[in-house]
N, C-alpha and C positions, 0 to 999 in steps of 0.2 A: 343659472339664469332660470328665472319663473317659465310657469304656463302662459301666463298672462304678458308676457314678450313676444310669445311666438306671432305670427301673424296666421290668420285663420284661411285666410284666400291661399288660389295655387298660383303658381307662378307661372306667366304668361312666356311661352315657347315664342321666339324672333325670326325662326325660321318659316318659312311657306311650307305647308304641307307636302307630300308625296303625292296626294292622290290632289289630280285639279279638282278644283271644288264643283266645277261641272260635271264630274262623276260621282260623285257622295250621293248615295242614300239620303233624300230630304223628309225623308220617314224616322230614321234614326235622329238619337238625340246624341248631342255634340259630346257628354261626358260619359265617364265611365259609371255603369248602371251598377255598378258591385266595386266596393274596393277590396283589391288584392288580399287576402287572408298571409298571415305568417307562415313561413315555414316552405318546406316542399309540396308538391300537389302529388294524393294517394298513387300509386302504379294503378295504371288500368289495363286488365287485361292479362295479369302477369298472378301464377300459380304460387301459393306459399306454401304448397305441399309437395315438395321435390322433398324425398326422401335420396340420400345417394347411400347406398349399400354398399359397402367395402368384397372384396372378390373373398369366398370361403376361402382360406391355406390352409387352416386346421390348425393354428398357431395362435394362441393364446398366452397373456403373460402368468406368473407366477405371483399369483396374491395372497399364498398364505405363508404366516413367518414359520409355521413346523415344516414346509416343504424347505424353503433356504435353512432352516436349522439342520433339515435330513442329509440336503445338499451338502451340508459344509462336512460330513462324516460318513457320505458315502464312498465307499473303494472303488469306484466303478469311475474310470478316471480316462482319459487319454492325452493325448501331446502328440502334438505335430508341428515342428516349428516357432513359431511368437504363437499359436494360439493351443489351446487347451480346453478338455469338454468336462464337465462333470456334470452323472447320469443319476438319476432315480427312479428304478421305474415302478410307475403305479399300473395295476391293474383296473382300479375301479373308474379311472377316467379313459377316454375315446381320443383324447385330445393329446396335442403337443405343447406341453409349458413351457416358455422359453426365457430368460434372462439375461443378459449382458453383463461386465464388469471388466470397467474400461478402466486404466486408473490412466489417473492425470498428469505420469511420465510419457503415457503412447501420444500425447500432445495436446494442442488447447482444447477447447468444442467444437469448436469447427470441426476439427481431423476427426476426434473421439464421436462425434453423430456422423460424418460420411460415414466414417468405417461402420458406424451401428446399424446404418443403414443397408452396408454391402454385406455385411454378416447376416443381415435380414433377409435378403434376397435371398442367398444361398440356402440358408434355412427352409425356406418357404417351397425352394427346386426340391429339396431333402425330405419336406415333413412325409410323404405319402411313401416313403420305404423305411422310415423310422419308428422303434416300437413308443407304443404310447406311454408317457412321463414325464416329466421334466430335464430341464436340461439349463446350465449355465457355462454361457460361453465366455470365455477368460482371454483376455488380448494382451499381450506384452508389447513393449516398444519396439519396432521393424516392421508393427504389420500391415500400418498404412503406407509403407514404403512398396507393401507387396503391390504386385496386378491381382486382376477379378480372377482372373484364372489360377495364380498363386493362391490365394487365400482359399480357391473354392478347393484342389487339392488339399490343401492344409488341414483345412474345418471334417473335410469328409473324412481324409484318414482317423483324426481324432475323435471324429464321432463311432467309427467303425473300432476304432481300440476300446471307449469308455463304453461300448452299446455292448459289446463280446462278453462270453462268460468271463469269471474271472476265472474260474476255476480252468477250462478250456488253456488259458491265458496261459497258468501256469505250469501246465504239463508240457507245455510248447518249449516252455522255455527251458526247464529243467535238462540237465543231460543224459542219458540212454543207460549211464549207468545207475541214478536214482532209480530211473523208472522198473529196471531189472530187481533192485532189493524191496521193492512195497509188494 
């Protein structure tokens, strides 16, 4: 269809106007003075400078590859139930860096993301009592079936085991006779 085939005249409405003719302002023109523009009209009175600031939890993601490599080699680990924690002490930062390792064996993406959010909430509660450093929380199958309270208890135990001094744990495990010999 070409442009020449289109009519340039406006189609006439066949209904009576909603406002009786006697009430219409006679000084107004009958047609639209300006054709409507395309797209949506710009918002009026809405501020575009709205900034949402997340609450300061003291948790941040692990960003350094070196940190991940050091966490793989660290002896500071704790395990409780279906959760385990690796800890790397960092005196240079005052923030707690956090990463999660949740295998596909745990469940599909929805299950893994729900578990990650729950664990992050528990870590947010514990962040003020933890030493600064990097933490990796590992979850194994069975973790999603636990209640929030059971997850909290398991994670707190694993954190306590990972952050306590390794030499103090070793002396606590040694039998009494070994300590007497040294």
